[in-house]
LUMTIZA-793815 format. One line per field, with one value per residue: x, y, z of N, C-alpha, C in turn. Coordinates in pm, whole numbers. Each point is the difference from the previous one (the first is absolute). Layout:
BEGIN
nu: (X, ...)
nv: (Y, ...)
nw: (Z, ...)
cau: (X, ...)
cav: (Y, ...)
caw: (Z, ...)
cu: (X, ...)
cv: (Y, ...)
cw: (Z, ...)
END
This chain:
BEGIN
nu: (2624, 0, 119, -62, 52, -46, 8, 1, -121, 29, -31, -124, 24, 112, -63, -93, 95, 72, -114, -24, 128, -9, -120, 79, 66, 20, 131, -17, 79, -3, 18, 20, -29, -107, -58, -57, -88, 55, -110, 111, -37, 103, -91, -80, 72, 94, 92, 34, 78, -34, 83, -117, 29, 44, 60, 105, -79, -52, 122, 36, -111, 27, 127, -44, -91, 68, -71, -113, -64, 1, -56, 3, -25, 132, -36, 59, 117, 19, 95, -107, -80, 79, 27, -127, -26, 108, -28, -127, 95, 47, -78, -86, -7, 12, -75, -12, -23, -59, -65, -131, 69, 54, -132, 8, -48, -84, -58, 80, -112, 34, 83, 69, 46, -79, 56, 7, 48, 126, 9, 41, 129, 22, 126, -55, -107, 92, 61, -112, -17, -53, -121, 36, 114, -89, -101, 68, 36, -125, -35, 100, -40, -123, 43, 62, -112, -71, 94, -6, -133, 18, 82, -119, -20, -37, -13, -85, -87, -30, -112, 9, -131, -91, 80, -105, -34, -1, 38, -90, 131, -56, -95, 16, -15, 91, 31, -39, 72, 96, -16, -14, 104, 48, -40, -107, 72, 35, 103, -55, 118, -55, -52, -119, 57, 38, 112, 31, 125, 30, -70, 93, -36, 55, -93, -70, 73, -14, -127, -4, 76, -68, -105, 53, 38, -123, -68, 61, 6, 126, 29, -97, -103, -44, -110, -12, -129, -102, -67, -53, -50, 14, -122, 17, -120, 41, 112, -63, -87, 104, 60, -111, -18, 130, -27, -96, 16, -43, 8, -12, -2, 77, -45, 124, -41, 87, -101, -81, 85, 11, -128, 51, 50, -92, 56, -52, 119, -65, -82, 14, 89, -2, -27, 70, 29, -64, -11, -7, 23, 50, -71, -39, 118, -16, -122, 68, 71, -127, 38, -50, -83, 29, -126, -42, -121, 63, 64, -111, -69, 98, -9, -134, 0, 95, -76, -103, 93, 7, 101, -14, 11, 116, 15, 118, -104, -37, -102, 34, -49, 72, 93, -8, -9, 97, 54, -20, 37, 84, 9, -96, 34, -50, -90, 84, -95, 112, 1)
nv: (-2428, 105, 58, 22, 120, 4, 130, -47, 1, 41, 122, -11, 103, 0, -26, 84, 84, -24, 2, 110, 29, -27, 58, 81, -41, 129, 11, 20, 105, 16, 128, -13, 102, -78, 119, -66, -71, -111, 42, -68, -120, -36, -98, 107, 75, 54, 25, 116, 17, 127, 101, 28, 89, -120, 67, -15, 24, 104, 32, -21, 65, 94, -10, 0, 89, 90, 104, -56, 7, 132, -10, 130, -48, 1, 49, 81, -22, 107, 15, -36, 74, 104, -38, -19, 107, 30, -35, 32, 64, -121, 35, -101, 29, 131, -33, 128, -18, 83, 111, 5, -5, -67, -7, 103, 82, -38, 92, -74, -72, -130, -45, 39, -119, 22, 116, -76, 123, -40, -19, 125, -18, 72, 39, 99, 0, -11, 76, 69, -34, 121, -11, 122, -66, -82, 81, 112, -72, -44, 125, 38, -93, 41, 124, -44, -63, 106, 67, -88, 7, 131, -42, -62, 54, -123, 129, -34, 100, -39, 72, -62, 6, 56, -92, -81, -68, -132, 11, 97, 26, 73, -95, 52, -123, -31, 128, -13, -110, 51, 115, -62, -70, 114, 79, 60, 105, 36, 81, 47, 40, 120, 10, -34, 103, 18, 4, -120, -7, -2, -106, -86, -119, -49, -95, 110, 53, -108, -6, 129, -21, -107, 76, 106, -95, -50, 115, 52, 129, -34, 76, -85, 77, -69, 76, -12, -18, 13, -79, 5, 122, 14, 30, 88, 42, -17, 63, 91, 9, -10, 88, 74, -19, 21, 100, -11, 129, 103, 117, 102, 47, 77, 72, 42, 124, 55, 85, -104, -56, 118, -18, -118, 99, -39, -74, 1, 59, 29, -30, -127, -3, 110, 57, 113, -99, 2, -130, 6, -130, 24, -110, 83, 55, -23, 50, 80, -30, 22, 107, -57, 84, -19, -48, 122, -55, -59, 107, 70, -99, -9, 132, -7, -110, 55, 109, -81, -50, 133, 76, 17, 130, 30, 0, -21, -55, 48, 81, 33, -103, 52, 35, -122, -41, 88, -44, -127, 48, 58, -119, 33, 79, -33, -85, -100, -93, -71, -105)
nw: (109, 79, 8, 115, -1, 124, -17, 124, 54, 123, -43, 32, -83, 71, 114, -47, -33, 107, 68, -71, 21, 129, -1, -68, 110, 28, -19, 130, -6, 132, -29, 131, 79, -2, -18, -101, 71, -46, -66, -29, -35, 76, -17, 20, 84, -74, 92, -54, 106, -7, -12, -57, 95, 36, -98, 77, 103, -66, -42, 125, 38, -90, 39, 126, -39, -69, 43, -40, 117, 11, 120, -14, 122, 3, -118, 85, -58, -77, 92, 73, -76, 13, 124, 31, -74, 70, 125, -28, -65, 28, 99, -2, 131, 12, 105, -15, 130, -82, -32, 12, 114, -101, -18, -83, 93, -92, -74, -73, 2, -7, 95, -105, -43, -102, 21, 108, 25, 7, 131, 10, -6, 106, -13, 70, -83, -97, 90, -4, 127, -12, 57, 36, -5, 56, -31, 30, 107, 15, -19, 79, 85, -31, 14, 109, 35, -36, 63, 101, -6, -12, 98, 0, 122, 27, 20, 98, 2, 123, -17, 116, 22, 81, 47, -9, 109, 8, 127, -18, -5, -99, 7, -123, -48, 93, -27, -127, -15, 75, -66, -115, 37, 51, -100, 53, 38, -124, 11, -111, -46, -22, -125, -50, -62, 126, -71, 49, 36, -128, 37, 39, -47, 110, -11, -26, 98, 76, -40, 32, 106, 31, -24, 62, 86, -15, 15, 104, -24, -21, 105, 35, 41, 106, 1, 133, -25, 80, -81, 123, 7, 132, 47, 98, -39, -125, 31, 76, -99, -83, 79, 12, -129, -17, 83, -92, -22, 67, -63, 84, -125, 75, -102, -15, -13, -83, -9, -10, -82, -56, 33, -36, -76, -87, -94, -124, -16, 111, -101, 31, -99, 74, -116, -6, -85, -116, 21, -131, -12, -119, -25, -98, 24, 129, -5, -81, 108, 37, 70, 109, 60, 125, -2, 30, -21, -102, -45, 24, -51, -90, -21, 6, -71, -73, -8, -7, -79, -17, 44, -132, 28, -57, 130, -59, -63, 117, 21, 124, 65, 97, -88, -50, 124, 25, -113, 32, 119, -86, -59, -81, -97, -119, 46, -27, -1, 18, -83)
cau: (51, 109, 62, -43, 61, -70, 71, -116, -92, -54, -116, -114, 3, 105, -35, -99, 68, 80, -93, -47, 104, 9, -115, 26, 104, 131, 94, 3, 95, -19, 118, -52, 88, -24, -68, -137, -6, -32, -128, -5, 77, 136, 7, -62, 82, 133, 4, 131, -5, 97, -46, -6, 73, 139, 5, 75, -90, -105, 60, 22, -131, -28, 84, -43, -132, -7, -145, -62, -91, 22, -108, 64, -95, 72, 72, -64, 85, 43, 123, -37, -41, 117, 88, -68, -11, 133, 29, -91, -22, -18, -117, -116, -88, 20, -124, 10, -129, -6, -120, -74, 44, 97, -67, -40, -143, -50, -146, -53, -1, 89, 144, 35, 142, 35, -82, 12, 143, 57, 50, 145, 74, 123, 109, -24, -105, 53, 69, -83, -70, -129, -117, -27, 73, -24, -50, 107, 105, -51, -3, 136, 32, -59, 77, 122, -39, -27, 129, 64, -73, 39, 132, -7, -36, -141, -47, -141, -49, -137, -35, -120, -58, -14, -33, -61, -11, 57, 138, 44, 69, -26, -121, -93, -132, -43, -72, -142, -55, -14, -111, -128, -14, -18, -91, -126, -1, 136, 12, 66, 14, -58, -140, -22, 78, 141, 71, 133, 103, -29, 63, 35, 8, 138, 22, -1, 136, 80, -33, 49, 144, 24, -48, 91, 116, -34, -52, 26, 97, 108, -6, -136, -53, -136, -71, -79, -106, -127, -54, -109, 19, -114, -16, 19, -119, 10, 107, -47, -105, 64, 61, -108, -54, 97, -4, -137, -54, -40, 57, -48, 102, -33, 93, 44, 64, 126, -21, -42, 120, 88, -50, 71, 140, 27, -19, -26, 119, 29, -64, 69, -34, -66, 90, -69, -19, -38, 114, -52, 111, -37, 64, -30, 121, 19, -112, 26, 84, -84, -12, -126, 12, -88, -111, 23, -60, 85, 121, -32, -27, 129, 67, -68, 34, 136, -3, -56, 98, 118, -22, 9, -120, 13, -33, 83, -44, -123, -17, -33, -145, -52, -21, -108, -127, -31, -52, -130, -98, -31, -62, -125, -57, 80, 37, -38, 23, 44, 30)
cav: (35, 96, 28, 133, 60, 118, 85, 9, -107, -72, 69, 51, -23, -96, -139, -47, -14, -124, -112, -8, -66, -139, -73, -22, -101, 62, -2, 135, 33, 131, 73, 98, 33, -95, 66, -52, -145, -51, -70, -115, -116, 7, -88, 68, 110, 27, 133, 60, 123, 100, 137, 26, 122, -38, -54, -126, -104, -21, -76, -137, -67, -21, -110, -124, -41, 10, 3, 42, 110, 68, 88, 87, 65, 77, 113, 124, 110, -15, -80, -141, -47, 16, -115, -124, -16, -36, -137, -96, 48, -110, -81, 5, 108, 66, 72, 94, 32, 144, 43, 111, 124, 66, 96, 133, 20, 92, 14, -103, -138, -73, 4, -94, -21, 97, 120, 62, 18, -47, 106, 28, -46, 75, -82, -15, -100, -131, -60, 15, -124, 29, -31, 116, -14, -134, 10, 45, -102, -105, 57, 1, -142, -36, 63, -79, -125, 25, 23, -131, -74, 57, -54, -142, -84, -39, 56, 37, 58, -25, 108, -24, 110, -41, -142, -57, -144, -70, 21, 137, 53, 142, 8, 101, -60, -49, 106, -5, -130, 6, 90, -64, -119, 29, 110, 6, 125, 45, 121, -12, 136, 32, -33, -136, -21, 10, -123, -21, -21, -117, -116, -118, -120, -47, -112, 55, 46, -120, -46, 100, -17, -123, 22, 87, -82, -83, 71, 144, 59, 73, 145, 46, -5, -53, 27, -109, 45, -64, 49, 91, 85, -9, 105, -46, -74, -135, -69, -35, -101, -129, -43, -41, -127, -105, -21, -41, 99, 124, 116, 129, 93, 139, 75, 127, 91, 54, 100, -73, -67, 102, 36, -83, 2, -107, 28, -127, -82, -70, -131, -93, -13, 121, 97, 127, 18, -126, -89, -110, -53, -83, -131, -50, -53, -134, -82, -38, -121, -112, 5, 41, 26, -72, 83, 56, -81, -118, 45, 43, -121, -59, 93, -5, -128, 11, 100, -62, -96, 76, 98, 132, 83, 119, 120, 114, 51, 75, 63, -90, -14, 109, 114, -37, 9, 142, 45, -63, 69, 126, -25, -75, -20, -69, -131, -111, -132, -96, -132)
caw: (133, -1, 129, 42, 118, 49, 94, 86, -37, 115, 58, -76, -145, -30, 32, -97, -129, 8, -10, -139, -79, 46, -54, -142, -10, -15, 111, 56, 107, 61, 46, 95, 112, 107, 112, 11, -16, -134, 16, -89, 42, -54, -115, -113, -50, 55, 63, 16, 77, -37, -19, -144, -33, -12, -136, -1, 52, -100, -109, 47, -7, -142, -46, 65, -47, -146, -24, -126, 33, 128, 44, 99, 91, 102, -59, 43, -39, -139, -9, 12, -133, -89, 24, -33, -146, -47, 47, -62, -137, -94, 38, -90, 47, 130, 31, 112, 60, 21, 73, -62, 67, -88, -89, 45, 15, -101, -2, -88, 47, 91, -19, -107, -23, -103, 9, 133, 26, 125, 87, -7, 117, 18, 58, 144, 16, -37, 115, 119, 34, 62, -82, -85, -126, -54, -137, -90, -15, -87, -136, -52, -24, -129, -107, -12, -66, -142, -66, -13, -103, -129, -28, -31, 115, 1, 127, -2, 125, 43, 93, 81, 76, 140, -6, 119, -4, 115, 42, -30, 117, 21, 83, -49, -11, 131, 70, -33, 43, 146, 33, -33, 85, 143, 33, -74, -79, -29, -82, -130, -53, -130, -25, -50, -121, 36, -34, 58, -100, -83, 62, -78, 85, 2, -93, -136, -26, -28, -134, -95, -14, -78, -136, -76, -30, -116, -117, 6, -92, 69, -11, 25, 136, 5, 124, 59, 91, -34, -126, 32, 116, 89, 100, 137, 41, -56, 70, 134, -14, -26, 127, 90, -50, 30, 145, 30, 91, -65, 67, -46, -47, 26, -82, 58, -96, 51, 105, 121, 52, 57, 133, 98, -43, -96, -141, -68, -16, 124, -9, -87, -142, -48, -62, -24, -144, -64, -20, -80, -79, -115, -10, -134, -62, 55, -44, -139, 2, 45, 146, 61, 142, 92, 47, 132, 106, 22, 66, 137, 79, 38, 89, 130, 63, 53, 108, 121, 50, 40, 106, -61, 14, -82, 79, -39, -129, 13, 132, 109, 15, 83, -89, -92, 73, 16, -128, -19, 85, -66, -130, 6, -134, -101, 55, -85, 60, -102, 49)
cu: (117, 56, -27, 77, -84, 91, -106, -91, -57, -128, -101, 9, 102, -42, -102, 63, 86, -91, -50, 103, 16, -113, 17, 108, 140, 86, 17, 104, -30, 136, -50, 104, -17, -71, -143, 2, -35, -126, -17, 83, 138, 20, -57, 90, 139, -2, 144, -16, 109, -65, 1, 75, 151, 16, 73, -86, -109, 55, 26, -130, -35, 81, -48, -129, -6, -147, -38, -82, 38, -119, 52, -105, 68, 85, -74, 79, 46, 126, -28, -34, 117, 94, -65, -9, 136, 31, -82, -31, -29, -120, -111, -97, 47, -124, 21, -140, 3, -126, -72, 27, 102, -64, -16, -151, -45, -151, -65, 8, -67, 148, 38, 151, 53, -94, 6, 148, 42, 49, 148, 68, 133, 110, -19, -106, 50, 60, -83, -76, -137, -114, -28, 67, -27, -44, 105, 110, -46, -5, 140, 49, -55, 80, 133, -28, -23, 131, 73, -68, 36, 137, 1, -33, -149, -64, -142, -38, -146, -33, -128, -49, -5, -53, -56, -4, 62, 148, 53, 67, -29, -117, -97, -142, -55, -72, -149, -64, -24, -118, -135, -26, -40, -107, -122, -8, 144, -5, 74, 10, -71, -147, -10, 80, 150, 67, 130, 102, -32, 79, 37, 18, 136, 26, -3, 138, 88, -26, 48, 149, 32, -38, 96, 131, -24, -28, 33, 109, 109, -8, -137, -33, -145, -59, -73, -97, -125, -53, -115, 36, -128, -7, 30, -119, 5, 109, -46, -107, 60, 63, -108, -58, 94, 2, -136, -61, -53, 55, -62, 118, -51, 104, 31, 71, 133, -18, -46, 117, 91, -42, 65, 146, 36, -14, -26, 123, 45, -61, 72, -58, -68, 104, -77, -29, -45, 125, -52, 107, -54, 76, -23, 121, 29, -111, 19, 89, -80, -20, -139, 21, -102, -114, 23, -56, 84, 126, -25, -29, 131, 77, -60, 35, 139, 8, -47, 96, 123, -32, 9, -131, 7, -20, 82, -46, -134, -11, -30, -151, -59, -29, -114, -135, -38, -60, -138, -108, -44, -84, -128, -54, 93, 55, -52, 32, 38, 31, -122)
cv: (97, 14, 145, 41, 120, 74, 53, -117, -77, 62, 38, -26, -105, -143, -56, -18, -125, -121, -17, -68, -147, -84, -28, -106, 55, -23, 143, 9, 140, 58, 111, 28, -96, 60, -50, -151, -37, -85, -120, -113, 6, -94, 66, 104, -2, 140, 43, 130, 96, 136, 31, 126, -22, -71, -133, -116, -31, -81, -146, -79, -30, -118, -133, -53, -9, 6, 33, 126, 57, 90, 80, 75, 103, 112, 129, 125, -22, -84, -149, -58, 8, -120, -130, -22, -26, -146, -103, 36, -112, -88, 13, 110, 48, 84, 83, 32, 146, 33, 107, 131, 75, 107, 137, 4, 105, 6, -111, -137, -85, 24, -108, -9, 94, 119, 69, 14, -59, 120, 26, -48, 76, -92, -22, -106, -140, -73, 2, -130, 23, -35, 113, -14, -133, 5, 50, -104, -114, 49, -2, -143, -44, 60, -74, -131, 20, 22, -133, -81, 51, -50, -150, -91, -31, 40, 54, 55, -40, 102, -34, 130, -42, -143, -47, -152, -64, 34, 140, 60, 146, 24, 107, -55, -36, 106, -12, -132, 1, 88, -68, -118, 36, 103, 1, 124, 44, 124, -34, 141, 17, -37, -139, -31, 0, -135, -11, -7, -129, -120, -106, -117, -67, -115, 46, 55, -118, -51, 97, -16, -124, 21, 88, -72, -79, 82, 148, 43, 72, 149, 58, -9, -46, 29, -125, 61, -80, 59, 99, 80, 1, 123, -58, -83, -144, -82, -46, -108, -138, -54, -51, -134, -115, -32, -49, 92, 117, 116, 126, 88, 142, 85, 135, 83, 47, 102, -65, -74, 100, 40, -84, -20, -119, 54, -133, -90, -66, -141, -86, 0, 123, 97, 129, 25, -134, -84, -126, -41, -82, -132, -62, -67, -142, -94, -46, -123, -123, -5, 43, 21, -80, 91, 47, -88, -123, 40, 41, -120, -62, 90, -4, -130, 5, 99, -64, -101, 71, 89, 143, 76, 131, 131, 122, 64, 72, 61, -104, 1, 112, 123, -27, 12, 144, 56, -59, 69, 133, -20, -78, -36, -85, -134, -108, -130, -97, -133, -86)
cw: (-14, 141, 36, 125, 40, 97, 95, -35, 116, 55, -108, -150, -37, 25, -98, -138, -3, -15, -143, -89, 41, -58, -149, -22, -14, 125, 51, 111, 49, 39, 91, 108, 117, 119, 21, -18, -144, 11, -94, 60, -66, -118, -126, -63, 62, 59, 17, 77, -45, -21, -150, -41, -1, -135, -5, 46, -101, -118, 40, -5, -145, -54, 56, -60, -151, -45, -144, 21, 136, 27, 119, 81, 89, -59, 34, -39, -144, -15, 14, -137, -97, 14, -45, -151, -63, 35, -75, -146, -99, 32, -104, 40, 137, 24, 126, 51, 41, 79, -81, 72, -85, -87, 65, 13, -100, 9, -82, 65, -107, -29, -101, -17, -107, 14, 134, 33, 135, 81, -28, 128, 7, 53, 150, 25, -32, 120, 128, 28, 63, -95, -99, -137, -70, -146, -97, -20, -91, -145, -62, -25, -135, -115, -22, -73, -149, -78, -21, -110, -139, -42, -19, 116, -5, 133, -15, 137, 23, 108, 75, 62, 147, 3, 134, -14, 123, 22, -32, 124, 27, 94, -46, -9, 137, 82, -25, 41, 150, 42, -24, 92, 143, 33, -91, -89, -19, -88, -128, -59, -134, -12, -61, -127, 27, -25, 78, -113, -76, 53, -102, 94, -16, -96, -145, -38, -38, -141, -107, -24, -84, -146, -80, -29, -128, -125, -3, -96, 78, -26, 24, 149, -6, 138, 49, 101, -35, -129, 22, 124, 82, 90, 137, 47, -51, 70, 138, -7, -24, 128, 95, -42, 33, 149, 48, 106, -82, 82, -58, -37, 24, -72, 63, -106, 56, 112, 130, 63, 70, 140, 109, -44, -88, -142, -69, -9, 130, 0, -102, -140, -58, -53, -31, -148, -58, -30, -69, -100, -116, 3, -137, -64, 48, -46, -145, -9, 45, 149, 42, 149, 80, 43, 144, 111, 32, 75, 145, 89, 50, 95, 140, 73, 62, 115, 131, 61, 56, 120, -55, 20, -79, 74, -38, -130, 6, 138, 107, 23, 85, -87, -96, 69, 27, -127, -26, 81, -63, -126, 14, -137, -86, 52, -94, 72, -111, 67, 13)
END
């Protein structure tokens, strides 16, 4: 049994990671701003409220908990990691939750921890809070972590890709689940080989974090994604099967989408470039990923219990129907 402090941990990846440590019998304390409800019984976890960017408050939490392990879900700026690796320098493991967005886009896939360069980050980007600088900031956070590890801190980076599963606050998955659930025909960008961004299941992230705490190497990064990549057709088919329905996929080329002022990137999980992530390094530690059909079943079940529809992650239905009226060929029935 170890003492675990999570910085963040009440939402999505955090809640599943906390549960993974609790199931192992560890003592867990959450350090959060208190803006989100704590999804655990107060008898299961301790909770400290505070701003992680206030170093004095962070040090007070460290003194109160004296953690063996720290999992940092809320580091979005290089200074966050710089301070944390100083405050928790004596811990058995400090795990920073980074992102595969830290990688530069190159012609070579898959994205690998060794070999794929990280994005550069300017001083302006370091302080910027927009989504545009998210990847560069995570990359710089990783560089700060590696420097701390070189100085003797037991610091490890975990890089999740686009994560799906129950309780996903982004609603990226909910766009497609809602479309398949409510309509008989839907537009999918690209041809039958078009791939969405490489997905990863949320519980797999939790298991990966727990595993790198046990077996990971300080100063290293570990990607987290499904061990297999899928086409949009396969993703939609898994969703339809989980919903016990069927749906017609109508594919639209970029030029056809442009006729109604759309582009492929207007659709959830769609990127203009291949996005495939290697997970061989994590698998070498004994990690396995959840099959897509299992993860989608759980995501669909949670979606049906919620009021999420993901409408902000794709075109509105009126525009989609205008496009459907223009298209007739390249239709596939799945489910």
